[in-house]
TIGU-827832 format. One record per residue (C-alpha): residue in three letters; x, y, z. Coordinates in steps of 0.1 Angstrom, whole numbers, padded with zeros to 4 digits, always signed. Layout:
% TIGU-827832
ALAXYZ ...
***
This chain:
% TIGU-827832
MET+0000+0000+0000 HIS+0014+0034-0010 THR-0009+0061+0004 SER-0028+0067+0036 TYR-0059+0089+0036 GLN-0074+0107+0067 LEU-0106+0122+0079 LEU-0114+0159+0075 ILE-0128+0174+0107 ASP-0129+0211+0115 GLY-0104+0219+0087 VAL-0078+0194+0100 TRP-0067+0161+0084 ARG-0065+0135+0111 ASP-0068+0098+0118 GLY-0099+0083+0133 SER-0101+0084+0171 ASP-0095+0047+0175 GLY-0067+0045+0149 THR-0086+0021+0126 LYS-0074+0020+0090 VAL-0088-0002+0063 PRO-0072-0012+0029 VAL-0086+0002-0003 ILE-0090-0025-0030 ASN-0086-0020-0067 PRO-0116-0039-0081 ALA-0098-0047-0113 THR-0069-0065-0096 GLU-0083-0073-0061 GLU-0051-0058-0046 ALA-0049-0031-0019 PHE-0032+0001-0032 ALA-0040+0025-0003 GLU-0055+0027+0032 VAL-0081+0050+0047 SER-0088+0060+0083 TRP-0122+0051+0095 GLY-0142+0073+0118 THR-0160+0065+0149 THR-0191+0080+0166 GLU-0166+0102+0186 ASP-0153+0115+0153 ALA-0188+0121+0140 SER-0197+0141+0171 LEU-0166+0162+0166 ALA-0176+0168+0130 LEU-0211+0179+0140 ASP-0197+0202+0167 ALA-0174+0217+0141 ALA-0202+0222+0116 GLN-0225+0237+0142 LYS-0198+0261+0153 ALA-0191+0271+0117 MET-0227+0283+0113 THR-0220+0312+0135 SER-0183+0319+0128 GLU-0165+0332+0096 TRP-0188+0313+0073 ALA-0218+0333+0086 GLU-0202+0365+0074 TRP-0198+0352+0038 SER-0223+0369+0015 PRO-0243+0348-0010 THR-0222+0363-0038 ARG-0190+0352-0021 ARG-0204+0317-0016 GLY-0213+0314-0052 ARG-0179+0327-0064 PHE-0162+0302-0041 LEU-0181+0273-0057 PHE-0171+0285-0091 SER-0135+0286-0081 VAL-0137+0250-0068 ALA-0153+0239-0101 ALA-0123+0255-0120 THR-0099+0237-0097 VAL-0116+0204-0103 ARG-0111+0208-0140 ARG-0074+0217-0135 ASN-0069+0185-0115 ILE-0091+0163-0137 VAL-0062+0140-0149 GLU-0050+0132-0114 LEU-0085+0128-0100 SER-0096+0106-0129 ALA-0066+0083-0123 LEU-0075+0079-0087 PHE-0111+0074-0096 CYS-0103+0046-0121 GLN-0080+0029-0095 GLU-0105+0030-0067 HIS-0138+0025-0086 GLY-0128+0007-0118 LYS-0145+0032-0141 PRO-0130+0036-0175 PRO-0111+0069-0179 HIS-0138+0086-0201 GLN-0165+0078-0175 ALA-0144+0090-0146 ALA-0136+0122-0164 GLY-0173+0126-0174 GLU-0183+0123-0137 LEU-0157+0149-0127 GLU-0171+0173-0153 ASP-0206+0166-0139 ALA-0193+0175-0104 ALA-0179+0207-0117 ARG-0212+0216-0134 TYR-0231+0211-0102 LEU-0208+0234-0084 GLU-0212+0260-0111 TYR-0250+0256-0114 PHE-0257+0260-0077 GLY-0230+0286-0073 GLY-0250+0307-0097 TRP-0281+0303-0075 ALA-0264+0315-0043 ASP-0272+0352-0047 LYS-0307+0346-0062 LEU-0324+0332-0031 THR-0349+0359-0021 GLY-0376+0365+0005 MET-0407+0385+0001 THR-0429+0412+0017 ILE-0466+0406+0024 ASP-0492+0434+0024 LEU-0512+0430+0056 GLY-0526+0465+0055 ARG-0516+0500+0068 GLY-0495+0501+0100 GLN-0481+0467+0095 LEU-0449+0453+0079 ASP-0447+0416+0072 TYR-0417+0400+0055 VAL-0404+0365+0049 LEU-0368+0355+0052 ARG-0352+0325+0035 GLU-0325+0311+0058 PRO-0302+0281+0057 LEU-0313+0250+0076 GLY-0281+0246+0096 VAL-0260+0215+0098 THR-0267+0190+0070 VAL-0257+0154+0068 HIS-0250+0137+0035 ILE-0248+0100+0032 ALA-0234+0092-0002 PRO-0234+0061-0023 TRP-0205+0044-0041 ASN-0218+0043-0077 TYR-0214+0080-0085 PRO-0195+0094-0055 LEU-0185+0127-0069 ASP-0216+0135-0089 ILE-0239+0128-0060 PHE-0215+0145-0035 CYS-0216+0178-0055 ARG-0253+0177-0064 SER-0261+0178-0026 VAL-0231+0196-0010 ALA-0231+0224-0037 PRO-0267+0236-0030 ALA-0262+0231+0007 LEU-0232+0254+0007 ALA-0247+0278-0017 ALA-0276+0283+0007 GLY-0253+0289+0036 ASN-0254+0255+0054 THR-0226+0235+0067 CYS-0220+0198+0059 VAL-0209+0165+0074 VAL-0204+0139+0046 LYS-0201+0101+0051 PRO-0189+0085+0019 ALA-0197+0049+0010 GLU-0176+0023+0026 GLU-0164+0011-0008 ILE-0155+0045-0022 SER-0140+0073-0001 LEU-0106+0083-0015 VAL-0119+0104-0045 THR-0143+0122-0021 LEU-0115+0130+0003 ALA-0093+0142-0027 LEU-0122+0164-0038 ALA-0127+0178-0003 ARG-0090+0188-0003 LEU-0097+0211-0032 PHE-0125+0229-0013 GLN-0100+0234+0016 GLU-0073+0247-0007 GLU-0097+0272-0022 GLY-0102+0287+0013 LEU-0133+0272+0027 PRO-0135+0281+0064 ALA-0128+0253+0089 GLY-0158+0232+0099 VAL-0180+0241+0069 LEU-0172+0207+0052 ASN-0163+0176+0071 ILE-0157+0141+0056 ILE-0159+0110+0077 PRO-0154+0076+0060 GLY-0164+0046+0081 PRO-0189+0019+0087 GLY-0223+0029+0074 ALA-0244+0010+0100 VAL-0226+0028+0128 LEU-0219+0063+0115 GLY-0251+0066+0095 LYS-0272+0057+0125 TYR-0254+0081+0147 LEU-0255+0110+0123 THR-0292+0107+0114 GLU-0303+0104+0150 ASP-0283+0134+0163 PRO-0304+0165+0173 ARG-0277+0189+0160 VAL-0286+0178+0124 ARG-0311+0200+0106 GLY-0312+0182+0072 ILE-0305+0148+0059 VAL-0296+0137+0023 PHE-0294+0099+0017 THR-0288+0078-0014 GLY-0288+0040-0010 SER-0310+0010-0005 VAL-0347+0010+0004 GLU-0340-0010+0036 THR-0314+0016+0048 GLY-0337+0044+0037 ARG-0364+0032+0060 LYS-0339+0033+0089 VAL-0329+0068+0080 LEU-0365+0080+0080 GLU-0371+0063+0114 ALA-0339+0080+0128 ALA-0349+0114+0114 ALA-0384+0111+0129 ARG-0369+0110+0164 ASN-0359+0146+0162 ILE-0383+0157+0134 THR-0352+0163+0112 PRO-0361+0173+0077 VAL-0351+0147+0050 ILE-0341+0169+0021 SER-0339+0141-0004 MET-0337+0104-0005 GLU-0329+0083-0036 LEU-0334+0046-0030 GLY-0329+0030-0063 GLY-0348+0021-0094 LYS-0358-0005-0119 ALA-0363+0017-0149 PRO-0386+0006-0177 SER-0379+0014-0214 LEU-0408+0011-0239 VAL-0398+0004-0275 PHE-0426+0014-0299 VAL-0409+0027-0330 ASN-0425+0023-0364 ASP-0406-0007-0376 ALA-0373-0026-0373 THR-0355+0000-0394 GLU-0357+0024-0364 LEU-0342+0001-0338 ASP-0307+0015-0338 GLY-0316+0041-0312 PRO-0332+0019-0286 ALA-0307-0010-0292 GLY-0278+0015-0286 GLY-0297+0027-0255 ALA-0299-0008-0242 ALA-0262-0014-0248 GLY-0254+0019-0232 ALA-0275+0010-0201 ILE-0253-0021-0197 ALA-0220-0003-0204 TRP-0223+0029-0185 ASN-0208+0024-0150 ALA-0212-0013-0156 GLY-0249-0010-0151 GLN-0244+0003-0115 SER-0269+0032-0119 CYS-0302+0038-0101 GLY-0315+0051-0134 GLN-0303+0022-0155 ARG-0330+0012-0180 SER-0330-0025-0170 ARG-0365-0035-0181 TRP-0372-0034-0218 TYR-0408-0037-0230 VAL-0408-0042-0267 ARG-0438-0043-0291 ARG-0441-0079-0301 ASP-0434-0075-0339 LEU-0402-0057-0329 TYR-0392-0082-0302 GLU-0368-0106-0319 PRO-0352-0080-0342 PHE-0346-0058-0311 ILE-0329-0087-0293 GLU-0307-0094-0323 ARG-0297-0057-0326 VAL-0289-0055-0289 VAL-0267-0086-0289 GLU-0249-0072-0320 ARG-0242-0040-0301 ILE-0230-0058-0270 ARG-0204-0077-0290 SER-0186-0044-0296 LEU-0184-0037-0259 LYS-0149-0043-0244 VAL-0148-0054-0207 GLY-0115-0049-0188 PRO-0094-0028-0165 ALA-0095+0009-0168 THR-0058+0009-0177 GLU-0066-0008-0210 ALA-0074+0013-0241 GLY-0109+0011-0255 VAL-0126-0004-0224 SER-0164+0002-0224 LEU-0171-0012-0190 GLY-0148-0020-0161 PRO-0152-0042-0131 LEU-0180-0040-0105 VAL-0171-0020-0075 SER-0165-0048-0050 LYS-0166-0085-0043 LYS-0199-0081-0025 GLN-0214-0064-0056 TYR-0199-0090-0079 ASP-0214-0118-0059 LYS-0248-0101-0058 VAL-0249-0097-0096 MET-0237-0132-0103 SER-0263-0146-0080 TYR-0290-0127-0099 ILE-0278-0141-0132 GLN-0282-0176-0117 ILE-0316-0167-0105 GLY-0326-0155-0140 MET-0315-0189-0154 ASP-0333-0208-0127 GLU-0365-0188-0133 GLY-0365-0199-0170 ALA-0355-0167-0187 ARG-0336-0171-0220 LEU-0300-0161-0217 VAL-0290-0145-0251 ALA-0258-0128-0241 GLY-0233-0129-0212 GLY-0241-0148-0181 GLY-0208-0150-0164 ARG-0172-0137-0164 PRO-0159-0124-0197 GLU-0134-0146-0215 GLY-0097-0137-0214 LEU-0096-0118-0181 GLY-0085-0146-0159 ASP-0099-0150-0124 LYS-0089-0117-0109 GLY-0111-0086-0109 TYR-0148-0082-0104 PHE-0157-0084-0141 VAL-0192-0095-0154 ALA-0199-0100-0190 PRO-0227-0078-0205 THR-0258-0099-0199 VAL-0292-0100-0217 PHE-0322-0121-0207 ALA-0351-0125-0230 ASP-0386-0142-0226 CYS-0390-0127-0192 ASN-0421-0118-0173 ASN-0430-0094-0145 SER-0432-0122-0119 MET-0395-0129-0122 ARG-0371-0115-0096 ILE-0347-0104-0123 VAL-0375-0081-0135 ARG-0388-0069-0102 GLU-0356-0064-0082 GLU-0327-0040-0086 ILE-0297-0060-0098 PHE-0273-0030-0101 GLY-0250-0045-0127 PRO-0246-0050-0165 VAL-0278-0070-0168 ILE-0310-0062-0187 THR-0343-0080-0193 VAL-0364-0080-0224 ILE-0402-0086-0224 PRO-0427-0086-0253 ALA-0458-0065-0252 ASP-0488-0067-0274 GLY-0497-0030-0272 LEU-0491+0003-0255 ASP-0516-0003-0227 GLU-0501-0036-0218 ALA-0466-0021-0219 LEU-0476+0007-0196 ALA-0493-0016-0172 LEU-0462-0038-0170 ALA-0439-0008-0167 ASN-0459+0006-0138 ASP-0461-0028-0121 ASN-0430-0023-0099 ALA-0423-0010-0064 PHE-0397+0015-0078 GLY-0406+0047-0097 LEU-0374+0066-0104 SER-0369+0070-0142 SER-0381+0056-0175 GLU-0381+0062-0212 ILE-0401+0057-0244 TRP-0388+0052-0279 THR-0413+0064-0306 SER-0415+0088-0335 ASP-0452+0095-0327 ILE-0455+0127-0306 THR-0489+0118-0293 THR-0477+0084-0281 ALA-0446+0100-0265 HIS-0465+0125-0244 THR-0493+0100-0236 VAL-0468+0075-0222 ALA-0449+0103-0203 SER-0481+0113-0185 ARG-0491+0077-0176 LEU-0457+0064-0164 ASP-0457+0063-0126 VAL-0422+0077-0121 GLY-0404+0109-0113 HIS-0383+0112-0145 VAL-0392+0104-0182 THR-0370+0106-0213 ILE-0382+0103-0249 ASN-0359+0088-0275 GLY-0328+0090-0253 SER-0316+0091-0217 ALA-0302+0126-0211 ALA-0314+0154-0187 PHE-0303+0137-0155 GLY-0292+0167-0135 PHE-0279+0203-0131 GLU-0308+0224-0143 VAL-0336+0198-0140 PRO-0352+0181-0110 PHE-0343+0144-0106 GLY-0359+0120-0081 GLY-0384+0093-0077 VAL-0417+0082-0064 LYS-0429+0050-0046 HIS-0399+0031-0032 SER-0375+0051-0052 GLY-0376+0078-0026 LEU-0386+0115-0021 GLY-0374+0150-0028 ARG-0356+0163-0059 GLU-0320+0170-0067 GLY-0310+0194-0095 GLY-0328+0225-0106 PRO-0341+0253-0084 GLU-0362+0230-0063 ALA-0331+0214-0050 ILE-0315+0245-0035 LEU-0348+0257-0020 ALA-0350+0225-0001 TYR-0318+0235+0018 THR-0336+0266+0032 ARG-0363+0274+0057 LEU-0387+0303+0058 LYS-0391+0327+0087 ASN-0419+0352+0089 VAL-0414+0385+0106 TRP-0443+0409+0115 VAL-0438+0445+0127 ASN-0464+0468+0143 LEU-0457+0502+0127 LYS-0485+0521+0147 
***
């Protein structure tokens, strides 16, 4: 192991209070290349103290304009360091370089977008009649806790920390157990750009211990969580004890994609979308379009086109040129995805691509071949449950009504898409899908300027767009007797 990473508490880099350090594993080689200090509840308490103190110290004197300009300066620093950060990202996460660099650009864009909002948060005056003055102030919530996932650690870090800071809050961030180095490296850039001590605190460590402590503490005035439904329920229960606002909660998805193009000559778009859903982040995305409902006359041609596209995907370590998808993030995730592939075969789905480790990569690294199951139905676990890997299912539908019913027949409701050249069909489907995010003929618009979030078991709240920064504020009404 070459490098040791520490916690950031009250502007100081330090080891955890009990000295625990854990190895960081490269998922492509299964070898440790660094170590990171893990925090304890004692460290979490120190971080909350620091964040609470910072709310009334130098940070409180920063104007909204200064906060916004600071976020812009961090964005510029991220871009200047993109090569070094991408290299660390690839080593820790396994993302191919173009995907790592893309996420860093997304992180910079979130910083810029919400930096631009910092000086545009306004209150109002209310006319209650002569002799009275009534006005409304928009204030920061206070100390916010951010429990981040491992699949998009920098994207999701910046899409919640940026609006929190822009609105004047302070932050305590607990990265995912699997991925913390890139978050710590990014936090160092905030510090180097002059962020006052205590405003941003980073505590890697065991989620079950630190997450519980942080979400139950009465000093916390806002919680952001991205993770599993099971853990999300625990976060809500913990928040309820102190009536702590849950700003946003993203708990996963099982996104449906409906293919209703005119004929087989128009299948290049959706087939490319299906292959992209497998390749991007190795399918480890909450918004992955993993359920494909295809009009029956297009069903077999679509499967053939998808398999053809998949053959061009290169699986391998991020260090190899031309890699489309790298390893899964951890042994735990690898075992989970492989178990679902076995479940799919046991359930009777037809395996048309993948189904195991790719050839030629040996037995090291958490690699899974791009996998496609056909002849599925909505009762199968591989259709109903979130796999979070390079696996999709394809299901025939006899008409639009059936496809919509099947698409909505799921506990999740995060995102979805429709492929069609008929504008009426497109907007009809968009209005009837029971989700928080719909795309038509593609899968863009997942952040920055637009709200993103789910319904049902996919969670609550929205990230991105003006709604996101408003959620990090509270309203105070002031009445004055002028008589």
